[in-house]
C-alpha positions as MATLAB code, in Angstrom:
seq = 'MAETRKRIYHYIYDEQVAQSERNHEGTVQHSFQFKTKSFEIESEDLFDEEIQLFAFPIHYLHHIDSILRTFGFREDPFYFFHQCKEVLQAPERHIDDKGNGKLSLQAHFHHFPFSVSSINDTAIVVVGLNVKPGQPEGKPKDYWLTGYIHANRFTFQPPGEPEKWSGYYYNMLRISERRVNGEEVYRRKKMFTMFFAILNDLVVQNNVHFIYASMGRENVAIKEALHRSSKQHGRHYERIPFRIFSKFNKFWGKRKYEKQLVNITHDEVALKKMYKLVHERMSHYLFYHHIDEAVFLNMVRQIAEYSKSSGVWMTTDEQGNIKAATIAINLGDYFKMDIDNAKGILKIVQWLQLFHRFLYFTMTVGDVNEVDKLYRALASYYQRNHSVQMAFLPSWEADPYLKVKKSMLVDEYIYFLIADKPEELERFKQISKAGGEHLNLFIDQPII';
ca = [
    -321.433  -30.465  -93.530;
    -319.484  -29.614  -97.003;
    -318.503  -32.635  -99.070;
    -314.299  -33.540  -97.940;
    -311.946  -35.153 -100.043;
    -308.731  -36.891  -99.326;
    -305.287  -35.075  -99.851;
    -301.560  -36.184  -99.082;
    -299.113  -33.818  -97.728;
    -295.269  -34.539  -97.281;
    -293.898  -33.594  -94.045;
    -290.165  -32.860  -94.619;
    -287.636  -32.621  -91.456;
    -284.434  -34.113  -90.127;
    -282.277  -32.670  -92.952;
    -278.275  -34.350  -92.986;
    -275.325  -33.184  -95.454;
    -275.821  -36.307  -98.010;
    -272.201  -35.925  -99.748;
    -269.438  -32.816  -99.777;
    -267.940  -31.293 -103.256;
    -265.015  -29.209 -103.839;
    -264.384  -27.966 -107.159;
    -261.296  -26.628 -108.836;
    -261.771  -22.944 -108.057;
    -261.984  -24.007 -103.769;
    -265.802  -23.954 -103.800;
    -267.414  -26.541 -101.432;
    -270.700  -27.886 -103.041;
    -273.027  -29.650 -100.456;
    -276.153  -32.179 -101.466;
    -278.628  -32.610  -98.643;
    -281.069  -35.788  -98.287;
    -284.275  -35.693  -95.808;
    -286.723  -37.424  -94.095;
    -289.999  -37.652  -95.240;
    -293.835  -38.539  -93.644;
    -296.752  -38.736  -95.485;
    -300.059  -37.433  -93.852;
    -303.375  -37.551  -95.139;
    -305.970  -34.916  -94.757;
    -309.433  -34.057  -95.133;
    -310.095  -30.952  -97.454;
    -313.229  -29.458  -98.656;
    -311.350  -27.598 -101.546;
    -312.924  -27.554 -105.101;
    -309.607  -28.269 -107.113;
    -309.631  -30.548 -109.677;
    -306.458  -31.305 -111.197;
    -302.961  -32.657 -109.859;
    -301.411  -30.986 -106.956;
    -298.866  -32.255 -104.669;
    -298.639  -30.692 -101.257;
    -295.089  -29.659  -99.375;
    -294.255  -28.644  -95.383;
    -290.792  -27.952  -94.644;
    -288.601  -25.706  -92.022;
    -288.099  -22.328  -93.632;
    -284.541  -22.777  -93.899;
    -284.791  -25.479  -96.026;
    -285.832  -22.871  -98.767;
    -281.956  -23.044  -98.957;
    -282.100  -26.727 -100.207;
    -285.106  -26.349 -102.158;
    -283.359  -28.188 -105.366;
    -282.945  -31.264 -103.549;
    -286.564  -31.220 -102.366;
    -287.765  -30.843 -105.756;
    -285.217  -33.406 -107.205;
    -286.427  -36.017 -104.555;
    -290.344  -35.572 -105.467;
    -289.592  -35.819 -109.315;
    -290.128  -31.977 -109.967;
    -287.993  -29.660 -112.013;
    -285.322  -28.765 -109.656;
    -284.536  -25.080 -110.777;
    -284.180  -23.274 -107.472;
    -284.828  -20.116 -109.414;
    -287.726  -20.866 -110.777;
    -289.333  -22.214 -107.400;
    -288.060  -18.295 -105.929;
    -289.843  -17.062 -108.996;
    -293.036  -18.672 -108.521;
    -293.120  -17.680 -104.685;
    -292.692  -14.291 -105.201;
    -295.206  -14.220 -107.916;
    -297.733  -15.339 -105.312;
    -296.194  -13.615 -102.653;
    -297.271  -10.266 -104.514;
    -301.242  -11.538 -104.428;
    -302.933   -8.584 -102.943;
    -304.190   -9.124  -99.067;
    -307.601   -8.046  -99.660;
    -309.036   -5.147  -96.939;
    -311.688   -5.084  -99.356;
    -314.374   -7.162  -99.053;
    -317.060   -8.369 -102.068;
    -319.381   -5.352 -101.159;
    -316.509   -2.948 -101.623;
    -316.341   -2.367  -98.052;
    -312.765   -1.697  -96.536;
    -310.468    0.890  -97.364;
    -307.437   -0.991  -99.802;
    -305.416   -4.074 -100.594;
    -301.945   -4.397 -100.093;
    -299.427   -6.058 -102.349;
    -295.692   -7.091 -100.769;
    -293.171   -7.293 -103.471;
    -290.147   -9.012 -101.805;
    -286.624   -8.474 -102.095;
    -283.512  -10.898 -102.118;
    -285.981  -14.391 -101.608;
    -285.621  -16.501  -99.647;
    -282.854  -14.347  -97.372;
    -285.817  -11.913  -97.093;
    -288.572  -14.054  -95.300;
    -286.187  -16.292  -93.406;
    -283.967  -13.726  -91.830;
    -286.665  -12.963  -88.537;
    -288.498  -15.503  -87.954;
    -286.059  -18.682  -88.610;
    -288.454  -20.911  -86.704;
    -291.092  -21.213  -89.273;
    -292.453  -24.125  -91.082;
    -293.607  -23.334  -95.038;
    -296.515  -24.519  -96.584;
    -296.849  -24.612 -100.332;
    -298.675  -26.662 -103.156;
    -297.462  -27.339 -106.799;
    -299.871  -27.913 -109.425;
    -298.485  -29.919 -111.794;
    -298.536  -28.994 -115.342;
    -300.809  -31.333 -117.308;
    -299.534  -33.158 -120.898;
    -295.463  -33.759 -119.401;
    -293.941  -37.060 -120.525;
    -293.520  -39.967 -118.392;
    -290.148  -40.134 -116.771;
    -288.965  -36.599 -116.913;
    -288.812  -34.312 -114.013;
    -292.517  -32.661 -113.561;
    -292.964  -28.788 -114.231;
    -295.509  -26.999 -111.822;
    -297.325  -24.112 -110.521;
    -297.232  -22.736 -106.998;
    -300.453  -22.762 -105.700;
    -300.244  -21.263 -102.524;
    -297.421  -20.174  -99.849;
    -297.936  -19.953  -95.860;
    -295.564  -19.931  -92.871;
    -296.480  -21.121  -89.526;
    -294.162  -19.532  -87.207;
    -293.230  -21.310  -84.127;
    -293.027  -19.592  -80.843;
    -292.931  -20.820  -76.980;
    -294.842  -18.547  -74.539;
    -294.978  -18.958  -70.558;
    -298.198  -16.494  -69.039;
    -296.904  -14.927  -65.505;
    -297.700  -17.546  -62.789;
    -297.894  -20.301  -64.999;
    -295.686  -23.435  -64.593;
    -295.866  -24.781  -67.970;
    -294.089  -23.587  -71.024;
    -296.588  -23.924  -74.162;
    -295.988  -23.920  -78.107;
    -297.640  -22.119  -80.332;
    -298.228  -20.899  -84.045;
    -298.449  -17.464  -85.345;
    -299.767  -17.831  -89.134;
    -298.642  -15.404  -91.356;
    -297.633  -14.845  -95.378;
    -301.123  -16.402  -96.296;
    -301.607  -16.438  -99.886;
    -303.122  -17.865 -102.748;
    -301.877  -17.712 -106.200;
    -303.719  -15.271 -108.538;
    -302.793  -17.052 -111.990;
    -305.178  -16.895 -114.369;
    -306.195  -18.521 -117.768;
    -308.395  -17.014 -120.754;
    -308.921  -14.224 -117.998;
    -310.251  -16.788 -115.513;
    -308.730  -17.297 -111.819;
    -307.310  -20.575 -111.463;
    -307.150  -21.363 -108.051;
    -309.633  -18.826 -106.603;
    -313.140  -19.702 -105.448;
    -311.586  -23.251 -105.253;
    -311.609  -23.063 -101.316;
    -307.968  -23.596 -101.427;
    -307.295  -21.473  -98.270;
    -309.273  -24.462  -96.605;
    -307.168  -26.856  -97.801;
    -303.631  -25.265  -96.621;
    -305.353  -24.923  -93.283;
    -306.381  -28.882  -92.766;
    -302.199  -29.038  -93.649;
    -301.718  -26.640  -90.901;
    -304.083  -27.995  -88.247;
    -302.482  -31.415  -89.279;
    -298.791  -30.247  -88.458;
    -300.801  -28.583  -84.883;
    -301.411  -32.095  -84.190;
    -297.974  -34.288  -85.114;
    -296.256  -31.243  -83.060;
    -298.464  -30.771  -80.001;
    -299.085  -27.123  -80.540;
    -302.683  -26.023  -78.720;
    -302.426  -22.305  -79.733;
    -302.535  -20.580  -82.582;
    -302.961  -16.746  -84.119;
    -303.014  -14.933  -87.111;
    -303.595  -11.670  -88.180;
    -305.578   -9.929  -91.101;
    -307.353   -7.228  -92.834;
    -310.809   -7.103  -91.292;
    -312.226   -7.138  -94.714;
    -310.532  -10.168  -95.376;
    -313.456  -12.593  -96.437;
    -311.721  -15.410  -97.918;
    -309.530  -15.929  -95.339;
    -311.502  -15.458  -92.169;
    -314.092  -18.107  -93.797;
    -311.205  -20.512  -94.214;
    -310.358  -20.266  -90.903;
    -313.907  -20.605  -89.511;
    -314.247  -23.885  -91.495;
    -311.407  -25.485  -90.402;
    -311.584  -24.173  -86.679;
    -315.480  -26.061  -87.028;
    -314.079  -28.933  -88.777;
    -311.502  -30.150  -86.422;
    -313.579  -28.993  -83.239;
    -311.606  -25.803  -82.292;
    -312.029  -22.891  -80.484;
    -311.904  -19.552  -82.243;
    -312.614  -16.021  -81.893;
    -311.491  -12.608  -83.122;
    -310.286   -9.462  -81.857;
    -310.086   -6.184  -83.647;
    -306.838   -3.937  -83.378;
    -305.758   -1.273  -86.038;
    -302.353   -0.525  -87.839;
    -301.929    3.406  -88.152;
    -299.654    4.852  -90.752;
    -298.055    8.436  -90.378;
    -295.822   10.542  -93.206;
    -292.417   10.420  -91.676;
    -291.487   13.991  -93.106;
    -294.410   15.501  -91.574;
    -294.207   13.358  -88.024;
    -290.640   13.320  -87.506;
    -288.695   15.954  -85.345;
    -284.746   16.306  -86.611;
    -284.457   18.248  -83.197;
    -284.807   15.177  -81.111;
    -281.879   13.275  -83.320;
    -279.372   14.261  -81.230;
    -280.716   12.274  -78.508;
    -280.630    8.760  -80.153;
    -278.020    6.400  -79.259;
    -277.698    3.156  -81.458;
    -277.164    0.272  -79.316;
    -277.683   -2.285  -82.069;
    -274.613   -4.194  -81.316;
    -273.802   -3.292  -77.406;
    -275.126   -6.434  -75.868;
    -274.819   -4.862  -72.366;
    -277.123   -1.962  -73.481;
    -279.294   -4.798  -75.108;
    -279.684   -6.843  -72.044;
    -280.588   -3.863  -70.221;
    -283.309   -3.188  -72.788;
    -284.302   -6.485  -72.646;
    -285.227   -6.536  -68.554;
    -287.531   -3.503  -69.291;
    -289.219   -5.545  -72.016;
    -289.903   -8.530  -70.304;
    -291.036   -6.355  -67.327;
    -293.580   -4.314  -69.228;
    -294.742   -7.249  -71.770;
    -293.957  -10.437  -70.089;
    -298.195  -10.842  -69.618;
    -299.088  -10.438  -72.735;
    -301.042  -12.788  -74.941;
    -298.483  -15.032  -76.471;
    -295.620  -13.095  -75.366;
    -292.692  -15.157  -76.558;
    -289.480  -13.496  -75.559;
    -289.542  -15.361  -72.679;
    -285.660  -15.498  -72.087;
    -282.542  -12.884  -73.122;
    -281.103  -15.136  -75.621;
    -284.777  -15.113  -77.893;
    -284.484  -11.525  -77.749;
    -280.518  -11.284  -78.543;
    -281.002  -13.390  -81.204;
    -283.808  -11.938  -83.176;
    -281.623   -8.297  -82.617;
    -278.598  -10.119  -84.287;
    -280.953  -11.653  -87.131;
    -282.390   -8.366  -88.097;
    -279.046   -6.633  -87.928;
    -277.150   -9.527  -90.130;
    -279.988   -8.878  -92.854;
    -281.293   -5.095  -92.702;
    -277.864   -3.057  -92.268;
    -280.276   -0.149  -91.909;
    -282.476   -1.610  -88.966;
    -281.079   -1.183  -85.632;
    -281.566   -0.841  -81.641;
    -281.737    2.964  -80.435;
    -282.552    4.331  -77.085;
    -282.259    7.690  -75.320;
    -280.859    8.279  -71.823;
    -281.260   10.269  -68.984;
    -277.966   12.199  -67.691;
    -277.068    9.195  -65.704;
    -277.099    6.718  -68.831;
    -280.453    5.081  -67.620;
    -282.684    4.031  -70.590;
    -285.661    6.526  -70.736;
    -287.157    4.852  -73.938;
    -285.764    2.062  -76.494;
    -287.259    0.407  -79.562;
    -286.098   -1.767  -82.443;
    -286.793    0.025  -85.830;
    -286.881   -2.377  -88.715;
    -286.630   -0.637  -91.886;
    -289.136   -3.091  -93.898;
    -288.492   -1.483  -97.199;
    -285.200   -3.840  -96.945;
    -287.000   -6.670  -96.984;
    -290.370   -5.600  -99.617;
    -292.009   -3.001 -101.105;
    -295.395   -2.326 -100.712;
    -298.054   -1.353 -103.285;
    -301.755   -0.260 -102.668;
    -304.141   -2.283 -104.813;
    -307.200   -0.619 -105.649;
    -305.991    2.712 -103.704;
    -309.031    5.405 -102.995;
    -308.613    8.997 -101.561;
    -305.613   10.214  -99.984;
    -304.010    6.623 -100.369;
    -304.009    7.675 -104.339;
    -301.503   10.236 -103.569;
    -299.590    7.670 -101.414;
    -299.455    5.153 -104.116;
    -298.539    7.715 -106.876;
    -296.020    8.826 -104.866;
    -294.873    5.090 -103.896;
    -294.463    6.005 -100.367;
    -295.148    2.775  -99.016;
    -292.173    1.123 -100.759;
    -289.941    1.904  -97.840;
    -291.866    2.120  -94.146;
    -291.050    1.815  -90.710;
    -292.000   -0.674  -88.524;
    -290.870   -0.566  -84.378;
    -291.361   -3.133  -82.280;
    -290.316   -4.158  -78.388;
    -290.931   -0.635  -77.489;
    -290.192    0.351  -74.025;
    -290.360    3.590  -71.817;
    -292.511    6.614  -70.807;
    -295.203    7.470  -73.008;
    -293.727   10.833  -73.589;
    -290.386    9.513  -74.193;
    -291.460    7.547  -76.338;
    -293.257    9.794  -78.588;
    -289.654   12.006  -78.950;
    -288.191    8.455  -79.994;
    -290.192    8.079  -82.460;
    -290.449   11.110  -84.004;
    -286.357   11.101  -83.889;
    -286.472    7.914  -85.579;
    -288.881    9.138  -88.268;
    -286.839   11.835  -89.115;
    -283.647   10.038  -88.872;
    -284.853    7.294  -91.749;
    -286.697    9.585  -93.649;
    -283.646   11.637  -94.144;
    -280.625    8.561  -94.137;
    -282.696    6.198  -95.749;
    -285.783    7.379  -97.724;
    -288.319    5.595  -95.428;
    -291.616    7.722  -96.405;
    -293.700    5.926  -93.654;
    -294.278    4.335  -90.908;
    -296.395    1.553  -89.786;
    -297.977    1.189  -86.058;
    -299.695   -1.322  -84.769;
    -302.144   -0.801  -81.683;
    -305.243   -1.890  -79.432;
    -307.268   -0.374  -76.863;
    -304.880   -1.249  -74.052;
    -301.336    0.131  -75.853;
    -299.542    2.287  -73.630;
    -298.500    3.998  -76.648;
    -302.212    4.444  -78.517;
    -301.911    8.421  -78.177;
    -298.228    8.051  -80.000;
    -299.391    6.027  -82.784;
    -303.113    7.437  -83.730;
    -303.424    8.966  -87.261;
    -306.020    9.464  -89.809;
    -304.634    7.107  -92.183;
    -305.644    3.651  -90.088;
    -306.510   -0.077  -91.489;
    -308.222   -1.932  -89.330;
    -306.946   -5.931  -88.824;
    -308.369   -8.882  -86.702;
    -306.453  -11.067  -84.729;
    -307.650  -14.407  -84.907;
    -306.981  -16.886  -81.980;
    -307.720  -20.592  -82.564;
    -307.302  -23.115  -79.374;
    -308.300  -26.386  -78.382;
    -307.638  -25.788  -75.198;
    -310.272  -23.052  -74.744;
    -309.858  -22.918  -70.839;
    -306.473  -22.361  -70.987;
    -306.614  -19.887  -73.414;
    -309.414  -17.864  -71.210;
    -306.924  -18.010  -68.303;
    -304.091  -16.551  -70.207;
    -306.418  -14.013  -71.170;
    -307.422  -13.105  -67.728;
    -303.525  -13.004  -67.134;
    -302.857  -10.643  -70.056;
    -305.244   -7.944  -69.114;
    -303.634   -7.843  -66.338;
    -306.289   -6.275  -63.808;
    -307.802   -4.165  -66.662;
    -310.510   -4.012  -68.628;
    -308.827   -4.914  -72.415;
    -306.507   -7.655  -73.474;
    -303.051   -6.750  -74.089;
    -302.063   -8.326  -77.207;
    -298.816   -9.346  -78.288;
    -298.701   -8.002  -81.627;
    -295.000   -7.101  -81.771;
    -294.417  -10.247  -83.770;
    -291.710   -8.745  -86.814;
    -294.501   -9.250  -89.728;
    -292.287  -11.293  -92.121;
];
């Protein structure tokens, strides 16, 4: 077993307004206080400089100055957010050390932190602050952000099961690309392993038994870190492949279908009808977490509040019944995507900046042929009205809409499952197959 070292992370929770003041212009300013617990973890990382580690609910990002001040750090929120954006644009590597794989992606987030907190507001953020050396005593500490991760909490209940379970969806797995004299400071220091040790402890603290993450198939650093973390903490894990297809909206879209589109983003009656269809189709999916109507409606509300061009769309028959429906998210409102080291046709895609605005469908219902028309109508609509050039379409073997999504542009992904109750996980997997050969995966999670 590899040598470990002791690390401390600070878990921040239970925020309270400590003081409110109104200035002469009538603006109310609040200061916040928090409860904190400090936990010791064992980490295999090789980083020798001073680092302080924190975990807190994602909406605390809006009060990060109070957190920084509490722990003696430079309390400038704009510097912290700039550091976050720098770390989050680190490439998500889909190419291994031998050059296998097709690409690496960089996400440049707009309007941080609002963009990352607007959909998955149940997330716990985990960050590390590398204290800059040689600073004067008694002054606020300056720092570099070393890493940033989300653990999105969800609740699921497989059909026929009496118990509700809590899970985590790990996302935004990024380590800083900072260099000194051309050398990467944090890479090859097993930093992911340190962050996953924190995430594992949060699992224990919050009574979570099931975890999943998704990543490019060739993302060696994260796969190895998850492997080490799972083995170190005695957790079962397995990998399940899926794919994300990409299409060019200009060529895929069909303008003639646009006249059938009905926008129901703010139509609660229609949304509730759609939810019933979503629940009927997907309630047996592994880790499906829209187990009640309120969760679904809240997600729609959050998307619509942040992204004015995103929305919920349907087509209907002559009696007004839903033929097909989906949530169309314009992820270009949240971030722009660049391809790192593009090859082949992807060089043209990157040169034309086609990934800077792209479409993502989730919670789709309807007959396959009707969904095909709905997708093509929306591809045309968003390309013409919002300059959205691409569509991302996750799929898997049991996906009823696989033939609609298939494309020559495809990226291989892995669904990484972790559980400390492997017998329960196996039972849930069998339920998700619904009598078929393949798992029905809940990969409709909005990807922020």
